[in-house]
C-alpha positions in Angstrom: -98.9 67.6 15.4 -97.9 66.1 18.8 -99.2 62.7 17.6 -97.1 62.9 14.5 -94.0 63.8 16.5 -94.6 61.0 19.0 -95.0 58.4 16.2 -91.8 59.6 14.7 -90.1 59.3 18.0 -91.3 55.8 18.5 -90.2 54.8 15.0 -86.8 56.1 15.6 -86.6 54.2 18.9 -87.8 51.0 17.4 -85.1 51.2 14.7 -82.5 51.5 17.4 -83.7 48.6 19.6 -81.8 46.1 17.5 -78.6 47.7 18.8 -76.7 46.2 21.7 -77.4 47.5 25.2 -75.1 50.3 26.5 -72.8 48.8 29.1 -71.6 52.1 30.5 -73.0 53.4 33.8 -75.7 56.0 33.7 -78.1 57.9 36.0 -81.0 57.3 33.5 -83.9 55.5 35.2 -85.5 54.3 32.0 -84.3 51.8 29.3 -85.1 52.4 25.6 -87.8 49.7 25.8 -89.4 51.3 28.8 -89.3 54.6 27.0 -91.1 53.2 24.0 -93.8 51.5 26.1 -94.3 54.7 28.1 -94.8 56.8 25.0 -97.2 54.2 23.5 -99.3 54.3 26.7 -99.6 58.1 26.4 -100.8 58.3 22.8 -104.5 58.4 23.8 -104.0 61.1 26.4 -102.2 63.8 24.4 -104.8 66.4 25.0 -104.2 66.4 28.7 -101.5 68.9 29.9 -100.0 66.5 32.4 -99.7 63.8 29.8 -98.0 66.3 27.6 -95.4 66.9 30.3 -94.9 63.1 30.6 -94.4 62.9 26.9 -91.7 65.6 27.0 -90.0 63.8 29.9 -90.1 60.5 28.0 -88.8 62.1 24.8 -85.8 63.5 26.8 -85.1 60.1 28.3 -85.3 58.4 24.9 -82.9 61.0 23.4 -80.6 60.6 26.3 -80.6 56.8 25.8 -79.7 57.2 22.1 -77.1 59.8 23.0 -75.4 57.5 25.4 -75.1 54.8 22.7 -73.5 57.3 20.4 -71.2 58.7 23.1 -70.1 55.3 24.2 -69.2 54.3 20.7 -67.3 57.6 20.2 -65.1 57.3 23.3 -64.4 53.6 22.9 -63.5 54.1 19.2 -61.0 56.8 20.3 -59.5 55.4 23.5 -59.8 51.7 23.0 -59.8 51.5 19.2 -62.8 49.2 19.2 -65.4 49.2 16.4 -68.7 50.7 17.3 -71.0 48.5 19.4 -74.1 50.0 17.8 -74.1 48.9 14.2 -74.1 51.8 11.8 -74.3 54.6 14.4 -72.0 56.8 12.4 -73.4 55.9 9.0 -76.2 57.5 7.2 -78.3 54.3 7.2 -79.8 54.7 10.7 -80.5 58.4 10.2 -79.4 59.1 13.8 -76.8 61.6 12.8 -77.3 64.3 10.2 -75.1 63.7 7.1 -72.6 66.5 7.7 -72.3 65.8 11.4 -71.7 62.1 10.7 -68.8 62.9 8.4 -67.4 65.4 10.9 -67.5 63.0 13.8 -66.0 60.2 11.8 -62.9 62.3 11.0 -62.7 63.6 14.6 -62.6 60.1 16.0 -59.9 59.0 13.5 -57.7 62.1 14.5 -58.2 61.5 18.2 -57.4 57.8 18.0 -54.2 58.7 16.1 -53.2 60.9 19.1 -53.8 58.0 21.5 -51.6 55.7 19.4 -48.9 58.3 18.8 -48.7 59.3 22.5 -48.6 55.7 23.7 -51.7 56.5 25.7 -53.5 53.2 25.4 -55.9 52.6 28.2 -57.3 49.7 30.2 -59.8 49.2 33.1 -61.9 51.7 31.1 -65.2 52.8 32.6 -67.6 55.5 31.2 -70.3 57.2 33.2 -72.9 59.6 31.7 -75.0 62.2 33.4 -77.8 64.4 32.1 -77.0 67.9 33.2 -79.9 69.7 31.6 -82.5 69.4 28.9 -84.8 71.6 26.9 -87.8 70.6 24.7 -89.1 72.8 21.9 -91.4 72.2 18.9 -88.3 71.8 16.7 -86.5 69.2 18.9 -84.6 68.5 22.1 -81.4 69.9 23.5 -79.4 67.8 26.0 -76.3 68.8 28.0 -74.5 65.6 29.0 -71.4 65.0 31.0 -69.1 62.0 30.3 -66.7 60.9 32.9 -64.0 58.3 32.0 -61.8 56.5 34.5 -58.9 54.2 33.4 -55.3 53.3 33.8 -52.8 53.9 31.1 -51.5 50.5 30.0 -48.7 49.5 32.4 -49.4 52.2 35.0 -51.1 51.8 38.3 -52.0 55.5 38.8 -55.7 56.2 38.3 -56.4 58.6 35.4 -59.4 59.9 33.6 -61.2 62.9 32.3 -64.6 64.7 32.3 -66.1 66.3 29.2 -69.4 68.0 28.4 -71.5 67.5 25.2 -74.2 69.8 24.0 -76.4 67.6 21.8 -79.3 68.6 19.6 -82.0 66.2 18.3 -84.4 67.6 15.7 -87.7 66.0 14.5 -87.7 64.9 10.8 -90.1 63.0 8.6 -88.2 59.8 9.5 -87.9 60.3 13.2 -85.3 62.0 15.5 -81.9 63.0 14.1 -78.9 64.2 16.0 -78.3 67.4 14.1 -75.6 69.1 16.1 -73.1 68.0 18.8 -70.6 70.5 20.3 -68.1 69.9 23.1 -67.1 73.3 24.5 -63.8 72.1 26.0 -62.7 69.9 23.2 -59.6 70.9 21.3 -61.0 69.5 18.0 -64.3 71.4 18.2 -62.6 74.6 19.4 -60.0 74.5 16.6 -62.5 74.1 13.9 -65.7 75.7 15.2 -64.4 78.3 17.7 -65.8 78.9 21.1 -69.6 78.7 21.4 -71.8 80.0 24.2 -71.6 77.8 27.3 -75.3 78.4 28.0 -77.9 75.7 27.5 -79.3 77.4 24.4 -77.0 75.8 21.8 -77.5 77.3 18.4 -76.8 75.5 15.2 -73.3 76.2 14.0 -73.1 76.8 10.3 -69.4 75.8 10.2 -70.5 72.2 9.5 -72.0 73.5 6.3 -69.0 75.6 5.5 -67.1 74.8 2.3 -63.7 75.1 4.1 -64.5 72.7 7.0 -62.5 69.9 5.2 -59.5 72.3 4.9 -59.6 73.1 8.6 -59.7 69.4 9.4 -56.7 68.7 7.2 -54.9 71.6 8.8 -55.4 70.2 12.3 -54.6 66.7 11.2 -51.3 67.9 9.7 -50.4 69.9 12.8 -50.9 66.8 15.0 -49.0 64.6 12.5 -46.1 67.0 12.5 -46.1 67.2 16.3 -45.8 63.5 16.7 -43.3 63.1 13.8 -40.7 63.9 16.4 -40.3 61.1 19.0 -42.1 62.7 22.0 -40.4 60.2 24.3 -36.9 61.6 23.5 -36.1 64.5 25.8 -35.1 67.8 24.2 -33.5 70.8 25.7 -36.0 72.8 27.6 -35.9 76.4 26.5 -36.8 79.4 28.7 -39.9 81.3 27.6 -39.6 84.1 30.1 -39.0 86.8 27.5 -42.3 88.7 27.9 -43.0 92.3 28.5 -42.6 93.6 32.0 -45.8 93.8 34.0 -45.2 97.3 35.3 -45.3 96.1 38.9 -43.4 98.0 41.6 -40.3 96.0 42.5 -39.8 95.8 46.3 -36.2 94.8 47.1 -37.1 93.9 50.6 -39.5 91.2 49.5 -38.6 87.7 50.8 -39.1 84.6 48.8 -40.7 81.8 50.8 -41.2 78.1 49.8 -44.5 76.8 48.4 -45.9 73.4 49.4 -46.1 71.8 46.0 -47.5 68.6 47.4 -50.4 70.6 48.8 -50.9 72.2 45.4 -51.1 68.8 43.6 -53.3 67.4 46.3 -55.7 70.3 45.9 -56.0 69.7 42.2 -56.6 66.0 42.7 -59.2 66.5 45.4 -61.2 69.2 43.6 -61.0 68.7 39.9 -64.3 66.8 39.6 -66.3 68.8 42.2 -69.2 70.9 41.0 -68.2 73.4 43.6 -64.5 73.2 44.4 -63.2 74.3 47.8 -61.4 77.5 48.4 -57.7 77.2 48.3 -57.3 79.5 51.3 -56.6 83.1 52.4 -60.3 83.7 52.8 -60.7 83.8 49.0 -64.1 82.5 47.9 -64.3 80.1 45.0 -66.3 81.4 42.0 -66.7 79.1 39.0 -65.7 81.2 36.0 -67.2 78.7 33.5 -70.6 80.2 34.6 -69.6 83.3 32.5 -70.5 82.8 28.9 -67.4 82.1 26.8 -65.1 81.6 29.8 -63.5 78.6 31.5 -62.5 77.9 35.1 -59.0 76.4 34.5 -56.8 79.2 35.6 -59.0 80.2 38.5 -58.7 76.6 39.6 -54.9 76.8 39.4 -54.9 80.1 41.4 -56.8 78.3 44.2 -54.3 75.5 44.1 -51.5 78.0 44.6 -53.3 79.3 47.6 -53.5 75.8 48.9 -49.8 75.6 48.6 -49.3 78.6 50.8 -49.2 81.5 48.3 -50.6 84.8 49.5 -52.6 87.1 47.1 -51.0 90.3 45.9 -53.9 92.8 46.1 -52.9 96.1 44.4 -56.0 97.9 45.6 -57.1 98.3 42.0 -60.7 98.6 40.9 -62.5 96.6 38.3 -60.4 94.1 36.4 -56.8 95.1 37.1 -53.8 94.3 35.0 -51.6 94.4 38.1 -51.2 91.9 41.0 -52.8 88.6 41.6 -56.0 88.6 43.7 -59.7 87.9 43.7 -62.1 90.0 45.8 -65.2 89.6 43.7 -66.2 89.0 40.1 -66.1 92.7 39.4 -63.0 93.4 41.5 -60.0 91.2 40.7 -56.8 90.9 38.7 -56.8 89.5 35.2 -54.0 87.2 36.2 -56.3 85.3 38.6 -58.3 83.6 35.8 -56.5 84.4 32.5 -54.2 81.8 31.1 -51.5 84.1 29.5 -52.1 86.7 32.3 -51.2 84.3 35.1 -48.0 83.3 33.2 -47.0 86.9 32.7 -47.5 87.7 36.4 -45.6 84.7 37.7 -42.5 85.1 35.5 -42.3 88.9 36.3 -43.3 89.0 39.9 -40.7 90.1 42.4 -43.0 91.9 44.8 -45.7 89.8 46.5 -47.5 86.5 45.8 -46.3 83.5 43.8 -43.4 83.6 41.3 -41.7 81.3 38.9 -40.0 80.8 35.5 -41.3 79.3 32.3 -39.8 76.7 29.9 -41.1 74.7 27.0 -42.5 71.4 28.0 -40.7 68.2 27.1 -40.2 64.7 28.4 -36.9 64.4 30.2 -34.2 61.9 31.1 -34.0 61.5 34.9 -30.6 62.2 36.3 -30.2 61.7 40.1 -27.5 64.3 40.2 -29.5 67.1 38.5 -33.0 66.0 39.7 -36.2 67.0 37.9 -36.5 70.0 35.5 -40.1 70.4 36.7 -41.8 69.1 39.8 -45.2 67.8 40.8 -47.1 70.9 41.9 -45.7 73.0 39.0 -48.0 74.5 36.3 -48.4 73.2 32.7 -50.1 75.4 30.2 -51.4 74.6 26.7 -51.7 76.7 23.5 -54.6 76.3 21.0 -54.2 77.6 17.5 -57.0 77.5 14.9 -60.0 79.6 15.8 -58.7 80.3 19.3 -55.1 81.1 18.6 -53.9 81.8 22.2 -52.8 80.1 25.4 -55.9 78.2 26.3 -55.6 75.9 29.3 -53.8 75.8 32.7 -53.2 72.6 34.7 -51.2 71.3 37.6 -48.6 68.6 37.2 -49.7 65.9 39.5 -47.7 62.8 38.6 -44.8 61.6 36.4 -45.1 58.8 33.9 -42.4 56.6 32.5 -42.1 56.4 28.7 -41.0 53.3 26.9 -37.5 54.8 26.8 -35.4 54.0 29.9 -35.3 56.7 32.5 -37.3 59.2 30.3 -40.3 60.7 32.2 -43.2 62.9 31.2 -45.9 64.8 33.0 -49.5 63.8 34.0 -51.7 66.8 34.5 -54.9 67.6 36.5 -57.1 70.6 35.9 -60.7 71.8 35.8 -62.5 73.7 33.0 -66.0 73.7 34.5 -68.7 71.5 35.9 -68.2 68.1 34.4 -65.1 69.1 32.5 -61.7 68.1 33.9 -58.4 66.3 33.5 -57.3 63.7 36.0 -53.7 62.6 35.7 -53.8 62.8 31.9 -50.7 62.5 29.7 -49.7 66.0 28.7 -49.2 64.8 25.1 -52.9 64.0 24.9 -54.0 67.5 25.9 -54.2 70.0 23.0 -51.9 67.9 20.8 -50.1 69.6 18.0 -49.6 72.9 19.8 -47.1 74.4 22.2 -46.9 73.5 25.9 -45.0 75.3 28.6 -44.2 74.6 32.2 -44.2 77.3 34.8 -41.7 76.2 37.5 -42.8 77.7 40.8 -39.9 79.2 42.7 -41.9 80.2 45.8 -43.9 83.2 46.9 -43.0 86.7 48.1 -44.4 87.7 51.5 
């Protein structure tokens, strides 16, 4: 059986060797050619346990090499508009992608490239780096968790931008070789809208949504939402409307509370300095940093923003509750904290209602704006920008910090660049707000200070 699988693996690799070499950086120590030679050398020793382990390692490296080709093509097609550098990667001819996955990814790339064009988010000085975070080998195939980091400048801008995304990729053995049978990105708006939130663990299960008869309907729905969103000129400022009309949080109002200033520069700097760290630093107030993306089905974005607020001088509001409290804003431990510390809508509700202790603010819909020296900026670097995701999620999904402004093609009209973290290998770095969760609502929480 192992000999059959190995021959299939080599056959798949040989069919891919005519492709151009991946130019993106990688931490992989082996090339596809070296992978193939190493596997061939081991064919006569398959009965030995140690050689079996080497075979598994070589198979992982080979799949990683193929995955890098596919990922490179995917991101360059979206962000640069280039044709795929590996001929036929997204067609059925090479058998590298399962048929339904190939069709899904092709539509996904087209939708995402439309967003880049519509948001005037063309990129230059584009560099991709891939890292293998984890792997698992079974008799059915190979699961890889891969992080992709992109660094670039938006055309005409000097500020450094980029992002990090994580892919869970499944290769399965077939009669013709290895086939990529599933590919899910847990922090990707397209996958979340269509497929929902899958487990963040390394044991990715095949998602039957790709076999679903209504997958095309969902793709059309998302494409229409994004088209409608950009049918309005996003570079023309609109009146920013207050969104503070939420239910009171039942917190005790203390009339003697004093509102102090937050250091918004420190908030933005914390986000910039920690967004790509595997283990971000604590923001302060002796509050330890726990990565909430380690919890299945959770993300770290709002916890990250809470620590950024601490870095800006905010003090926690510990209501002495037990378990997960609906009051206050604090983190003592994973089992003893407020829901506002790490929940996207919960943080919003706390901030816009708080008059007692800890940070406070007001919310408005996000828009580009025309700068007026007399009236200043409607939102500032160091404020919070949150994103809604409809579809399968249908809730406020992501919290970020506004870390820079960008100039649109319209004179004196500015927009926001945001920085945030969703988990290890997944982050925004000075990304245009219009590129993040396009097609859905966005709101700014303007921080007014913190109560002592």
